[in-house]
PyMOL CGO cylinders between C-alpha atoms (Angstrom):
from pymol import cmd
from pymol.cgo import CYLINDER

trace = [
    CYLINDER, 189.90, 72.40, 11.67, 192.46, 74.52, 13.45, 0.3, 1, 1, 1, 1, 1, 1,
    CYLINDER, 192.46, 74.52, 13.45, 195.92, 75.22, 12.06, 0.3, 1, 1, 1, 1, 1, 1,
    CYLINDER, 195.92, 75.22, 12.06, 197.47, 73.30, 14.98, 0.3, 1, 1, 1, 1, 1, 1,
    CYLINDER, 197.47, 73.30, 14.98, 195.31, 70.25, 14.24, 0.3, 1, 1, 1, 1, 1, 1,
    CYLINDER, 195.31, 70.25, 14.24, 196.30, 70.34, 10.57, 0.3, 1, 1, 1, 1, 1, 1,
    CYLINDER, 196.30, 70.34, 10.57, 199.99, 70.61, 11.54, 0.3, 1, 1, 1, 1, 1, 1,
    CYLINDER, 199.99, 70.61, 11.54, 199.63, 67.67, 13.93, 0.3, 1, 1, 1, 1, 1, 1,
    CYLINDER, 199.63, 67.67, 13.93, 197.95, 65.58, 11.24, 0.3, 1, 1, 1, 1, 1, 1,
    CYLINDER, 197.95, 65.58, 11.24, 200.82, 66.38, 8.88, 0.3, 1, 1, 1, 1, 1, 1,
    CYLINDER, 200.82, 66.38, 8.88, 203.24, 65.33, 11.61, 0.3, 1, 1, 1, 1, 1, 1,
    CYLINDER, 203.24, 65.33, 11.61, 201.45, 61.98, 11.92, 0.3, 1, 1, 1, 1, 1, 1,
    CYLINDER, 201.45, 61.98, 11.92, 201.79, 61.59, 8.16, 0.3, 1, 1, 1, 1, 1, 1,
    CYLINDER, 201.79, 61.59, 8.16, 205.50, 62.35, 8.35, 0.3, 1, 1, 1, 1, 1, 1,
    CYLINDER, 205.50, 62.35, 8.35, 205.94, 59.99, 11.28, 0.3, 1, 1, 1, 1, 1, 1,
    CYLINDER, 205.94, 59.99, 11.28, 204.38, 57.23, 9.24, 0.3, 1, 1, 1, 1, 1, 1,
    CYLINDER, 204.38, 57.23, 9.24, 207.26, 57.43, 6.76, 0.3, 1, 1, 1, 1, 1, 1,
    CYLINDER, 207.26, 57.43, 6.76, 205.50, 59.40, 4.07, 0.3, 1, 1, 1, 1, 1, 1,
    CYLINDER, 205.50, 59.40, 4.07, 207.59, 60.43, 1.10, 0.3, 1, 1, 1, 1, 1, 1,
    CYLINDER, 207.59, 60.43, 1.10, 207.88, 64.05, -0.06, 0.3, 1, 1, 1, 1, 1, 1,
    CYLINDER, 207.88, 64.05, -0.06, 205.24, 63.38, -2.69, 0.3, 1, 1, 1, 1, 1, 1,
    CYLINDER, 205.24, 63.38, -2.69, 202.84, 61.96, -0.08, 0.3, 1, 1, 1, 1, 1, 1,
    CYLINDER, 202.84, 61.96, -0.08, 203.41, 64.82, 2.36, 0.3, 1, 1, 1, 1, 1, 1,
    CYLINDER, 203.41, 64.82, 2.36, 201.77, 67.32, 0.02, 0.3, 1, 1, 1, 1, 1, 1,
    CYLINDER, 201.77, 67.32, 0.02, 198.47, 65.46, -0.07, 0.3, 1, 1, 1, 1, 1, 1,
    CYLINDER, 198.47, 65.46, -0.07, 195.90, 64.66, 2.61, 0.3, 1, 1, 1, 1, 1, 1,
    CYLINDER, 195.90, 64.66, 2.61, 195.71, 61.16, 4.07, 0.3, 1, 1, 1, 1, 1, 1,
    CYLINDER, 195.71, 61.16, 4.07, 193.42, 58.74, 2.31, 0.3, 1, 1, 1, 1, 1, 1,
    CYLINDER, 193.42, 58.74, 2.31, 190.68, 57.10, 4.38, 0.3, 1, 1, 1, 1, 1, 1,
    CYLINDER, 190.68, 57.10, 4.38, 192.73, 53.87, 4.23, 0.3, 1, 1, 1, 1, 1, 1,
    CYLINDER, 192.73, 53.87, 4.23, 195.76, 55.65, 5.69, 0.3, 1, 1, 1, 1, 1, 1,
    CYLINDER, 195.76, 55.65, 5.69, 193.60, 57.28, 8.35, 0.3, 1, 1, 1, 1, 1, 1,
    CYLINDER, 193.60, 57.28, 8.35, 192.10, 53.90, 9.26, 0.3, 1, 1, 1, 1, 1, 1,
    CYLINDER, 192.10, 53.90, 9.26, 195.59, 52.45, 9.57, 0.3, 1, 1, 1, 1, 1, 1,
    CYLINDER, 195.59, 52.45, 9.57, 196.63, 55.27, 11.91, 0.3, 1, 1, 1, 1, 1, 1,
    CYLINDER, 196.63, 55.27, 11.91, 193.45, 54.79, 13.97, 0.3, 1, 1, 1, 1, 1, 1,
    CYLINDER, 193.45, 54.79, 13.97, 194.28, 51.12, 14.36, 0.3, 1, 1, 1, 1, 1, 1,
    CYLINDER, 194.28, 51.12, 14.36, 197.99, 51.59, 14.98, 0.3, 1, 1, 1, 1, 1, 1,
    CYLINDER, 197.99, 51.59, 14.98, 197.78, 54.32, 17.63, 0.3, 1, 1, 1, 1, 1, 1,
    CYLINDER, 197.78, 54.32, 17.63, 194.27, 54.12, 19.06, 0.3, 1, 1, 1, 1, 1, 1,
    CYLINDER, 194.27, 54.12, 19.06, 193.60, 50.41, 18.61, 0.3, 1, 1, 1, 1, 1, 1,
    CYLINDER, 193.60, 50.41, 18.61, 190.37, 51.03, 16.69, 0.3, 1, 1, 1, 1, 1, 1,
    CYLINDER, 190.37, 51.03, 16.69, 189.69, 47.99, 14.49, 0.3, 1, 1, 1, 1, 1, 1,
    CYLINDER, 189.69, 47.99, 14.49, 189.66, 48.57, 10.74, 0.3, 1, 1, 1, 1, 1, 1,
    CYLINDER, 189.66, 48.57, 10.74, 185.98, 47.67, 10.33, 0.3, 1, 1, 1, 1, 1, 1,
    CYLINDER, 185.98, 47.67, 10.33, 185.06, 50.20, 13.03, 0.3, 1, 1, 1, 1, 1, 1,
    CYLINDER, 185.06, 50.20, 13.03, 187.25, 52.91, 11.48, 0.3, 1, 1, 1, 1, 1, 1,
    CYLINDER, 187.25, 52.91, 11.48, 185.49, 52.44, 8.14, 0.3, 1, 1, 1, 1, 1, 1,
    CYLINDER, 185.49, 52.44, 8.14, 182.18, 53.32, 9.82, 0.3, 1, 1, 1, 1, 1, 1,
    CYLINDER, 182.18, 53.32, 9.82, 183.40, 56.80, 10.83, 0.3, 1, 1, 1, 1, 1, 1,
    CYLINDER, 183.40, 56.80, 10.83, 182.11, 59.03, 8.04, 0.3, 1, 1, 1, 1, 1, 1,
    CYLINDER, 182.11, 59.03, 8.04, 182.03, 62.40, 9.78, 0.3, 1, 1, 1, 1, 1, 1,
    CYLINDER, 182.03, 62.40, 9.78, 185.17, 64.29, 8.70, 0.3, 1, 1, 1, 1, 1, 1,
    CYLINDER, 185.17, 64.29, 8.70, 185.28, 66.29, 11.92, 0.3, 1, 1, 1, 1, 1, 1,
    CYLINDER, 185.28, 66.29, 11.92, 185.31, 63.07, 13.96, 0.3, 1, 1, 1, 1, 1, 1,
    CYLINDER, 185.31, 63.07, 13.96, 188.06, 61.63, 11.77, 0.3, 1, 1, 1, 1, 1, 1,
    CYLINDER, 188.06, 61.63, 11.77, 190.15, 64.78, 12.24, 0.3, 1, 1, 1, 1, 1, 1,
    CYLINDER, 190.15, 64.78, 12.24, 189.57, 64.63, 15.99, 0.3, 1, 1, 1, 1, 1, 1,
    CYLINDER, 189.57, 64.63, 15.99, 190.75, 61.00, 16.05, 0.3, 1, 1, 1, 1, 1, 1,
    CYLINDER, 190.75, 61.00, 16.05, 193.81, 61.89, 13.97, 0.3, 1, 1, 1, 1, 1, 1,
    CYLINDER, 193.81, 61.89, 13.97, 194.62, 64.59, 16.53, 0.3, 1, 1, 1, 1, 1, 1,
    CYLINDER, 194.62, 64.59, 16.53, 194.29, 62.10, 19.41, 0.3, 1, 1, 1, 1, 1, 1,
    CYLINDER, 194.29, 62.10, 19.41, 196.43, 59.57, 17.51, 0.3, 1, 1, 1, 1, 1, 1,
    CYLINDER, 196.43, 59.57, 17.51, 199.11, 62.21, 17.04, 0.3, 1, 1, 1, 1, 1, 1,
    CYLINDER, 199.11, 62.21, 17.04, 199.07, 62.91, 20.77, 0.3, 1, 1, 1, 1, 1, 1,
    CYLINDER, 199.07, 62.91, 20.77, 199.29, 59.18, 21.55, 0.3, 1, 1, 1, 1, 1, 1,
    CYLINDER, 199.29, 59.18, 21.55, 202.21, 58.82, 19.16, 0.3, 1, 1, 1, 1, 1, 1,
    CYLINDER, 202.21, 58.82, 19.16, 204.03, 61.74, 20.76, 0.3, 1, 1, 1, 1, 1, 1,
    CYLINDER, 204.03, 61.74, 20.76, 203.45, 60.24, 24.21, 0.3, 1, 1, 1, 1, 1, 1,
    CYLINDER, 203.45, 60.24, 24.21, 204.72, 56.83, 23.03, 0.3, 1, 1, 1, 1, 1, 1,
    CYLINDER, 204.72, 56.83, 23.03, 207.80, 58.43, 21.48, 0.3, 1, 1, 1, 1, 1, 1,
    CYLINDER, 207.80, 58.43, 21.48, 208.47, 60.39, 24.67, 0.3, 1, 1, 1, 1, 1, 1,
    CYLINDER, 208.47, 60.39, 24.67, 208.11, 57.29, 26.84, 0.3, 1, 1, 1, 1, 1, 1,
    CYLINDER, 208.11, 57.29, 26.84, 210.39, 55.33, 24.51, 0.3, 1, 1, 1, 1, 1, 1,
    CYLINDER, 210.39, 55.33, 24.51, 213.00, 58.09, 24.72, 0.3, 1, 1, 1, 1, 1, 1,
    CYLINDER, 213.00, 58.09, 24.72, 212.77, 58.09, 28.53, 0.3, 1, 1, 1, 1, 1, 1,
    CYLINDER, 212.77, 58.09, 28.53, 213.21, 54.32, 28.52, 0.3, 1, 1, 1, 1, 1, 1,
    CYLINDER, 213.21, 54.32, 28.52, 216.26, 54.56, 26.23, 0.3, 1, 1, 1, 1, 1, 1,
    CYLINDER, 216.26, 54.56, 26.23, 217.74, 57.23, 28.49, 0.3, 1, 1, 1, 1, 1, 1,
    CYLINDER, 217.74, 57.23, 28.49, 217.10, 55.10, 31.57, 0.3, 1, 1, 1, 1, 1, 1,
    CYLINDER, 217.10, 55.10, 31.57, 218.79, 52.12, 29.91, 0.3, 1, 1, 1, 1, 1, 1,
    CYLINDER, 218.79, 52.12, 29.91, 221.77, 54.27, 28.89, 0.3, 1, 1, 1, 1, 1, 1,
    CYLINDER, 221.77, 54.27, 28.89, 222.07, 55.60, 32.45, 0.3, 1, 1, 1, 1, 1, 1,
    CYLINDER, 222.07, 55.60, 32.45, 221.91, 52.09, 33.87, 0.3, 1, 1, 1, 1, 1, 1,
    CYLINDER, 221.91, 52.09, 33.87, 224.52, 50.89, 31.38, 0.3, 1, 1, 1, 1, 1, 1,
    CYLINDER, 224.52, 50.89, 31.38, 226.85, 53.77, 32.27, 0.3, 1, 1, 1, 1, 1, 1,
    CYLINDER, 226.85, 53.77, 32.27, 226.32, 53.09, 35.98, 0.3, 1, 1, 1, 1, 1, 1,
    CYLINDER, 226.32, 53.09, 35.98, 227.04, 49.39, 35.47, 0.3, 1, 1, 1, 1, 1, 1,
    CYLINDER, 227.04, 49.39, 35.47, 230.17, 50.17, 33.48, 0.3, 1, 1, 1, 1, 1, 1,
    CYLINDER, 230.17, 50.17, 33.48, 231.44, 52.45, 36.24, 0.3, 1, 1, 1, 1, 1, 1,
    CYLINDER, 231.44, 52.45, 36.24, 230.76, 49.72, 38.81, 0.3, 1, 1, 1, 1, 1, 1,
    CYLINDER, 230.76, 49.72, 38.81, 232.38, 46.96, 36.79, 0.3, 1, 1, 1, 1, 1, 1,
    CYLINDER, 232.38, 46.96, 36.79, 235.29, 49.24, 35.95, 0.3, 1, 1, 1, 1, 1, 1,
    CYLINDER, 235.29, 49.24, 35.95, 235.96, 49.65, 39.66, 0.3, 1, 1, 1, 1, 1, 1,
    CYLINDER, 235.96, 49.65, 39.66, 235.64, 45.91, 40.19, 0.3, 1, 1, 1, 1, 1, 1,
    CYLINDER, 235.64, 45.91, 40.19, 238.03, 45.22, 37.32, 0.3, 1, 1, 1, 1, 1, 1,
    CYLINDER, 238.03, 45.22, 37.32, 240.61, 47.59, 38.81, 0.3, 1, 1, 1, 1, 1, 1,
    CYLINDER, 240.61, 47.59, 38.81, 240.22, 45.94, 42.22, 0.3, 1, 1, 1, 1, 1, 1,
    CYLINDER, 240.22, 45.94, 42.22, 240.61, 42.49, 40.68, 0.3, 1, 1, 1, 1, 1, 1,
    CYLINDER, 240.61, 42.49, 40.68, 243.71, 43.63, 38.82, 0.3, 1, 1, 1, 1, 1, 1,
    CYLINDER, 243.71, 43.63, 38.82, 245.20, 44.90, 42.12, 0.3, 1, 1, 1, 1, 1, 1,
    CYLINDER, 245.20, 44.90, 42.12, 244.34, 41.63, 43.87, 0.3, 1, 1, 1, 1, 1, 1,
    CYLINDER, 244.34, 41.63, 43.87, 245.83, 39.61, 41.00, 0.3, 1, 1, 1, 1, 1, 1,
    CYLINDER, 245.83, 39.61, 41.00, 249.02, 41.67, 41.03, 0.3, 1, 1, 1, 1, 1, 1,
    CYLINDER, 249.02, 41.67, 41.03, 249.34, 41.29, 44.81, 0.3, 1, 1, 1, 1, 1, 1,
    CYLINDER, 249.34, 41.29, 44.81, 248.70, 37.54, 44.57, 0.3, 1, 1, 1, 1, 1, 1,
    CYLINDER, 248.70, 37.54, 44.57, 251.27, 37.21, 41.79, 0.3, 1, 1, 1, 1, 1, 1,
    CYLINDER, 251.27, 37.21, 41.79, 253.78, 39.13, 43.93, 0.3, 1, 1, 1, 1, 1, 1,
    CYLINDER, 253.78, 39.13, 43.93, 253.00, 36.87, 46.90, 0.3, 1, 1, 1, 1, 1, 1,
    CYLINDER, 253.00, 36.87, 46.90, 253.38, 33.78, 44.70, 0.3, 1, 1, 1, 1, 1, 1,
    CYLINDER, 253.38, 33.78, 44.70, 256.70, 35.03, 43.38, 0.3, 1, 1, 1, 1, 1, 1,
    CYLINDER, 256.70, 35.03, 43.38, 257.92, 35.75, 46.92, 0.3, 1, 1, 1, 1, 1, 1,
    CYLINDER, 257.92, 35.75, 46.92, 256.86, 32.30, 48.19, 0.3, 1, 1, 1, 1, 1, 1,
    CYLINDER, 256.86, 32.30, 48.19, 258.51, 30.63, 45.18, 0.3, 1, 1, 1, 1, 1, 1,
    CYLINDER, 258.51, 30.63, 45.18, 261.76, 32.55, 45.83, 0.3, 1, 1, 1, 1, 1, 1,
    CYLINDER, 261.76, 32.55, 45.83, 261.70, 31.61, 49.51, 0.3, 1, 1, 1, 1, 1, 1,
    CYLINDER, 261.70, 31.61, 49.51, 261.04, 27.96, 48.62, 0.3, 1, 1, 1, 1, 1, 1,
    CYLINDER, 261.04, 27.96, 48.62, 263.86, 27.98, 46.10, 0.3, 1, 1, 1, 1, 1, 1,
    CYLINDER, 263.86, 27.98, 46.10, 266.19, 29.60, 48.64, 0.3, 1, 1, 1, 1, 1, 1,
    CYLINDER, 266.19, 29.60, 48.64, 265.35, 27.03, 51.29, 0.3, 1, 1, 1, 1, 1, 1,
    CYLINDER, 265.35, 27.03, 51.29, 265.95, 24.19, 48.81, 0.3, 1, 1, 1, 1, 1, 1,
    CYLINDER, 265.95, 24.19, 48.81, 269.42, 25.53, 47.99, 0.3, 1, 1, 1, 1, 1, 1,
    CYLINDER, 269.42, 25.53, 47.99, 270.41, 25.99, 51.62, 0.3, 1, 1, 1, 1, 1, 1,
]
cmd.load_cgo(trace, "trace")
């Protein structure tokens, strides 16, 4: 197994919420099976059949890559949502200012009409 593969496997361990104590040890077959299911969708009973260590390490590498891709896509989605929210806020901020201007003008018009009505009543 290459050094990069080992590092990626350790990253999968860390991503799974491993404690400091767990990080210093290799994954158990049960943990590997869980990762295979979680990221590659391989059923537990099928994962248990994989006895070749090289194949298991290869699958762990692919699971790491899938996890990184999922994380990247989730980050892009969060960024897109943040951008849309900021865009919406800027649009609604402009609308709010326009509504405030309209309300102020209407209030001024109402006040003027009321003054004119009051003046015509007194004359």
